[in-house]
Every structure is written in structure tokens, then in C-alpha cells.
C-alpha positions in Angstrom: 12.8 -63.7 -4.9 10.6 -63.8 -7.9 7.4 -64.4 -5.9 5.8 -61.0 -6.8 6.6 -58.7 -3.9 6.9 -55.7 -6.3 3.5 -56.4 -7.8 2.0 -56.6 -4.3 3.5 -53.3 -3.5 2.1 -51.7 -6.7 -1.3 -53.2 -5.9 -1.2 -51.7 -2.4 -0.4 -48.3 -3.9 -3.1 -48.5 -6.6 -5.8 -49.6 -4.2 -4.9 -47.0 -1.6 -6.4 -43.6 -1.0 -3.9 -41.8 -3.3 -3.4 -44.0 -6.4 -2.6 -41.0 -8.6 0.3 -40.0 -6.4 3.9 -41.1 -7.1 5.1 -44.7 -6.5 8.8 -44.6 -6.1 10.6 -47.9 -6.1 14.0 -48.5 -4.7 16.0 -51.7 -4.7 18.2 -51.3 -1.6 20.4 -54.2 -2.6 21.3 -52.7 -6.0 22.6 -49.3 -4.8 26.1 -49.2 -3.3 26.1 -48.2 0.4 28.2 -45.1 -0.4 25.4 -43.8 -2.7 22.2 -44.9 -0.9 22.2 -41.9 1.4 22.2 -39.3 -1.3 19.8 -41.4 -3.4 17.2 -41.4 -0.6 17.8 -38.0 1.1 19.2 -36.0 -1.8 22.1 -33.6 -1.5 23.0 -30.0 -2.0 25.6 -28.6 -4.4 29.1 -29.2 -3.1 28.1 -31.7 -0.5 30.8 -34.1 -1.7 33.2 -34.6 -4.5 31.3 -34.7 -7.8 28.2 -33.0 -6.4 28.2 -30.2 -9.0 24.5 -29.6 -8.5 21.8 -30.1 -6.0 19.8 -33.3 -6.4 16.3 -34.1 -5.0 16.3 -37.4 -3.2 13.7 -40.2 -3.5 12.0 -39.2 -0.2 11.2 -35.8 -1.6 10.3 -37.2 -5.0 7.7 -39.5 -3.3 5.6 -36.5 -2.3 2.4 -37.8 -0.8 2.7 -41.1 -2.5 4.4 -44.4 -1.7 8.1 -45.2 -1.2 8.7 -48.9 -1.9 11.9 -50.1 -0.3 12.6 -53.5 -1.9 15.2 -55.7 -0.1 15.2 -53.4 2.9 17.3 -55.9 4.8 20.3 -54.9 2.6 20.5 -51.4 4.2 23.5 -50.8 6.4 22.9 -50.3 10.1 23.7 -46.6 9.7 21.1 -46.2 7.0 18.6 -48.2 9.1 19.1 -45.6 11.9 18.4 -42.7 9.5 15.4 -44.5 8.0 14.0 -45.1 11.5 14.3 -41.4 12.3 12.4 -40.5 9.1 9.6 -42.8 10.0 9.4 -41.5 13.6 9.7 -37.8 13.0 8.7 -37.5 9.3 11.7 -35.2 8.8 14.9 -35.7 6.8 17.9 -33.6 5.9 19.6 -33.8 2.5 23.3 -34.5 2.5 25.2 -31.3 3.2 22.1 -29.3 4.0 21.4 -27.5 7.3 17.6 -27.3 7.0 15.4 -30.3 7.3 12.5 -31.3 5.0 9.2 -33.1 5.7 8.4 -36.6 4.3 4.7 -36.7 3.3 4.5 -40.2 1.9 4.2 -43.7 3.3 6.7 -46.5 3.2 6.1 -50.1 1.9 9.1 -52.3 2.5 9.8 -55.8 1.3 12.5 -58.4 1.8 13.3 -62.1 1.0 15.5 -62.2 4.2 14.5 -63.4 7.6 14.5 -60.0 9.4 13.6 -61.5 12.8 16.7 -63.7 12.5 18.8 -60.7 11.5 17.5 -58.8 14.5 18.7 -61.7 16.7 22.1 -61.5 15.0 22.1 -57.7 15.5 22.4 -57.1 11.7 19.0 -55.4 11.6 17.8 -52.9 14.1 15.0 -54.2 16.3 13.3 -50.8 16.6 13.2 -50.4 12.8 11.9 -54.0 12.5 8.9 -53.3 14.7 8.4 -49.8 13.2 8.1 -51.4 9.7 5.9 -54.3 10.9 2.8 -52.3 11.5 1.1 -54.4 8.8 2.9 -57.5 7.5 2.0 -59.4 4.4 3.6 -62.7 3.4 3.9 -63.4 -0.3 4.2 -67.2 -0.5 6.6 -69.0 -3.0 5.0 -70.6 -6.0 5.3 -74.1 -4.6 3.0 -73.1 -1.8 0.3 -71.9 -4.2 0.5 -74.3 -7.2 -3.2 -73.8 -7.8 -2.3 -70.4 -9.2 -0.2 -71.8 -11.9 -3.0 -72.3 -14.5 -4.2 -68.7 -14.0 -0.6 -67.3 -14.2 0.1 -69.4 -17.3 -3.0 -68.1 -19.0 -2.0 -64.5 -18.2 1.5 -65.0 -19.5 0.1 -66.6 -22.7 -2.1 -63.6 -23.3 1.1 -61.5 -23.5 3.2 -64.0 -25.5 4.7 -63.3 -28.9 2.1 -65.5 -30.6 -1.1 -67.3 -29.6 -0.4 -70.4 -27.5 -2.3 -72.3 -24.9 -1.2 -75.1 -22.6 -2.9 -78.5 -22.6 -4.3 -79.9 -19.3 -1.4 -82.4 -19.3 1.1 -79.6 -19.7 -0.4 -77.7 -16.8 -0.3 -80.8 -14.7 3.4 -81.2 -15.6 4.1 -77.6 -14.6 2.2 -78.0 -11.3 4.4 -80.9 -10.4 7.7 -79.1 -11.1 9.8 -77.4 -8.5 9.9 -73.6 -8.9 13.0 -72.2 -7.2 12.6 -69.0 -9.3 8.9 -68.7 -8.4 6.6 -66.7 -10.7 9.5 -65.1 -12.5 10.8 -68.5 -13.6 7.3 -69.6 -14.7 7.0 -66.5 -16.8 10.3 -67.1 -18.5 9.3 -70.7 -19.3 6.1 -69.5 -21.0 8.1 -66.9 -23.0 10.7 -69.6 -24.0 7.9 -71.8 -25.3 6.5 -69.0 -27.4 9.9 -68.4 -28.9 11.3 -72.0 -29.4 8.2 -74.0 -30.2 6.0 -73.8 -33.3 3.1 -75.7 -31.6 -0.1 -73.7 -30.9 -1.0 -76.2 -28.1 1.7 -76.8 -25.6 2.2 -80.4 -24.4 4.5 -82.0 -21.9 6.8 -83.0 -24.7 7.1 -79.4 -25.8 8.0 -78.4 -22.2 10.6 -81.1 -21.9 12.3 -79.8 -25.1 12.3 -76.3 -23.8 13.7 -77.3 -20.4 16.4 -79.4 -22.0 17.3 -76.6 -24.5 17.7 -74.2 -21.6 19.9 -76.6 -19.6 22.0 -77.4 -22.7 22.4 -73.8 -23.7 23.6 -72.8 -20.2 25.9 -75.8 -19.8 27.4 -75.4 -23.2 28.0 -71.7 -22.6 29.7 -72.4 -19.3 31.9 -75.1 -20.9 33.0 -72.7 -23.6 34.1 -70.1 -21.0 35.8 -72.7 -18.8 37.7 -74.1 -21.7 38.9 -70.6 -22.6 40.0 -69.9 -19.0 41.9 -73.2 -18.8 44.0 -72.2 -21.8 45.0 -68.9 -20.4 48.7 -68.7 -19.2 47.7 -68.5 -15.5 50.0 -69.4 -12.5 49.6 -72.7 -10.7 46.9 -71.3 -8.4 44.6 -70.8 -11.4 41.6 -72.1 -9.5 41.9 -69.4 -6.9 42.5 -66.7 -9.5 39.4 -67.8 -11.5 37.2 -68.0 -8.4 38.3 -64.5 -7.2 37.7 -63.1 -10.7 34.1 -64.5 -10.6 33.5 -63.1 -7.1 35.1 -59.8 -8.2 32.7 -59.5 -11.2 29.7 -60.3 -9.0 30.8 -57.5 -6.6 31.3 -55.1 -9.5 27.8 -55.8 -10.8 26.3 -55.0 -7.4 28.4 -52.1 -6.5 30.6 -54.0 -4.1 27.6 -55.1 -2.0 28.7 -58.5 -0.6 25.2 -59.7 0.3 23.9 -59.0 -3.2 27.0 -60.6 -4.8 26.5 -63.7 -2.6 22.9 -64.1 -3.7 23.9 -63.8 -7.4 26.5 -66.5 -6.8 24.1 -68.6 -4.7 26.6 -68.8 -1.8 26.7 -67.6 1.8 27.9 -64.0 2.4 30.8 -65.4 4.5 32.1 -67.2 1.5 32.4 -63.9 -0.4 33.9 -62.1 2.7 36.6 -64.8 3.1 37.6 -64.5 -0.5 37.7 -60.7 -0.5 38.8 -59.8 3.0 41.1 -62.5 4.3 42.3 -64.1 1.0 41.7 -67.6 2.6 42.5 -70.6 0.6 39.9 -72.8 -1.1 40.4 -75.8 1.3 38.2 -76.2 4.3 35.1 -74.5 3.0 32.8 -77.4 3.1 30.7 -75.7 5.8 29.8 -73.0 3.2 
């Protein structure tokens, strides 16, 4: 996540034989499972409650261009089956329709997940896995291509709010840092420097101030919210109530998609499942 998969997909499209055709981008993890079918295939009027008019799906909107399926590993097994059929036959049927339509575009798929491992666990279809893996490109995390950091920083500086440049010592400092958020995190650091520092030449001291400010701002904000929660008239099991409220909000943000909510919370999906499905107590979760 944050390594630049979307930019790679755009480059593939722009350097392909039909760069002027449509590039349709879909984040499979951001669309609720109940909506992904009509989003991709479209639907006819009256196909389901609320379908007051026909809607063209993203497969049709792609035309002869490129359909980019980001986080394809988030698709349900049912949708994986339907996607496989589209790739095999080039035909699809809008929800509620009787006549099929032809898909004229191509598919570029991306994921941060280990699809081979998901195949072994039977959470991702093996036939779809091999159908998508006609050509596979690995986008390495930033800590595997640290030599790119100076070029990336120069690019982000050119788009900054004001003219700034990083000293050699500052670039060395950045190249020694861990980057769990990859290129996206590096971009945010450069933007923060442009906002919070008045220096035209960025030094390691400036970077330390920005990193400390970000950590302090986040920690201070969390403490304020925690303090407010602790003063609420909650029952004795307030820890469980607070935790479930946080998980519930993460699920609401991602349309009840448990995998996406787990990624937002930086926990295992099973952790979210236990809290929402079984109502298990907090104790005994060290294996999470």
C-alpha cells in the first residue's frame, strides 16, 4: 500500500496501444459487496429496490480502454466467479437484464495481498489467479528502492506550496528512515515540510521537527478523545464498548467490508470477525 500501484497501472494504459481510450479505476475494497455487482455490470430499471433507472456499469464504461481493479483480492468468491467468466468469454449481463453485452477492454489488476497464499486457503479462486497472471509486475516497497528517494523528493518539491530543496544530509536522513507508508508517506513528509517549515533548504533538524510535530499532533489528538470517552457514563465494560465502537466506525467507513476495516485498524481480519460475529471478550487475543 502506497508503493505506487495505481501510477503503474496508469503508465501501462498511457503507454499502451489505446492511450486515448478510457481508463476506469475501481477500488474493490472500497465498494460494499452488495453494490460491487451493479457497479461493475450495471443494472436495468427495476432490477432491485431503489433501481429507479438503468445504469451503465464500469465494464461497459471502459469501452475499448483499460479497467483497473485495485485490491482485486477483496472481491468475494461469487464476484471472482463472475469476473472470471467475463475474462474467459468477454460477455457480461447487467443485473436484471436478459441480454448479454460484450466487454471490449482489458483488465489490469493490483493487490497488496498474497494471492498465492489466498489460493492455498481457498479464499481466492485458483483459476482466476492464473487467468489474471498473464503478465505480473511487482511494485517493490520504498525500503527496497531507497535509491529512488532523492528523485521522488525532487519531484514532490517541484509540486510543493513554496520553493524548497533538501540538503544532502537531509536526503541521507530520509534514505535511512523506515517507510511503512512507502511513497505516499514520503510525499506527505515533503508536503508537511513545505507547510510547517520556513526554511528554503531542508536539513535533518527540520525533518526531525516535522516528524516530532506529526507524532505529537496525533498523540495529543488521541489523548483528547480518550479523555472524553473515559468521562462518559459508560457501564463497567467500557473497554469493550469503546473497542466495538471503533471497529463499528471502521466498518461503516468501508461499507461493512471486514478486510478493509481490519487494514484501517492495522489488525487481523479475524480480530474484527470475533468482535462483530461472536462478541468474544477481550481476553485471550494475544495471538492476534
